[in-house]
N, C-alpha and C positions, 0 to 999 in steps of 0.2 A: 550539538545541541539544539532544541526547537526552535527556533523564531519564536520568543512569546507574542510578539506583534503584530505577526497577521494575522487579524481583524477578520473575523466571517468567513475563512476561509475551511475548509473541510478540513481533515484530520483521517490519511487512510492508511489505516495497523493493515499492511500486507506480506501476507509467509512466504518469505524467499523460495524454500524446495517447495518444487512440484506443480511452483505457480511463475516465479523471472529467471530461477534456475533449476537444473533435470534434477531431479528428488535421487537425494544424497548420490550424485556422481563425485562429489567431490572427493566421499572417501574413498573413490578409484584412484584419484588424480591429488591426493596433501599437497595442498601449496600451489595447489597452479591456476590460473587466471580460468574462470568460465566465460563462456559464453551466454546468456537468455538462451532463452525458447524464440522460439517462433514466435510473432504477433508483442511480443512482450515491453521488447522497448518504445515501439510505437503506441501500444495501449498508455507506458508507464511517463512516456513523453506530452499528449494525451490530457494530461493530467495540469491542472493553471495550474501556473507559479505561486501563485497568490494558497492554493492549499499544499497542506504541513505532508511526509513522505514518512512515516516511522518504519522503518521494515523486523520481522519478525524472524527465530531460526530458533530452533533447537537443536544447532548449531553452538560451540564452545565458544566463548570468550578467546579462545587462541585462533578460531579461527578466523573472527577479525581484521585483519588485516589483508588477507587474499580474498571477504567478501568485498572489501572497498574496496584494495585494486579493480577489481572485476566489473565491479559498478561505475569506477569513471571509466577502465579500458573501453566501457558501452556507454560513455557517456550519460549515464543515467546519476540522476538527479538524486537528493533523499537528505532527511532531517534529521535523523536517527537510526541507528541498530541496535535490539533488543535481544542478545541472547541470550542461551542455555534455557531457554523453555522448556518445561516437560513439551513428549508427543501426545497428550491429550486432545481432548477438545476443545478452546478459543471459548469465551464468552465476552464480551461487548453491552458494557452496562451507561448508559448518559440518561441525564438527567433533559428536561421540558427546558426550555429558553424561555424567560420572558419574554425577548425581539421575534419570537419565531414560534410559526402556530407549525407543527405537523414533526412527522415524524423525525427525532434529532441524532439514529441511530438505523445502521444498516450491514446486515449478515450476509456475505453472498461464497456458497460453499463451491468449487468442483470443481473439474473431475483429475485429476496426478499428471502435470508436464500434457496438459491442453488436449487431452484423448477426449471425446466425445465433445467439443468443446472448451473453450477454452472461456477465464473469465477479464482475457483483452477481447474474445469476440464479442461476448453479450455485451456487455458492456460499449463497445462498438457498434453492435448493433440496437441499440435502442434505452439499456438500465441506466447507461451516465447520465441518457435525458433526461428518462425518467426522475432520475436523484435528484438533478435536479429543479426537474419541477416541482417535485415535491419538497426538495430541501431548501426550498428557495430560503435565504436567510432573508430579514431587511437589518438595519447598520440597527446597531446598539441603541436603546433610549436616551445614552445619556447625548446623542451626535444629535438623537432629530431634534431631542425641542428647543 
């Protein structure tokens, strides 16, 4: 369950297959623990602990136990896993914040399984810093008064 007391942290919605684990590899070896793709561990560990990580997947709820075991074996933290999503396009909509000027939602489409530069490489090469600059969050008004 998501920790609702993480104030000012970001929420990361990250698809599992093709970004953290090899796309559809779990179908070849059902129930087997998976290793993360190269760069995934380092990238995921670079996300501040004050941020929330929600993994999304089209995998069935029946796969949850294996997903959790794979993430735990790799020492990758997460707050929630959403299973059973359709294979279609993912859309994120967020509102403006009173205490924050600038964008409150970002999206990045990456090559499957890290081909042609993965999200992990792109983020480690500056996009994460750009997100930090653009999405600089000020304390909520109630705490600044």
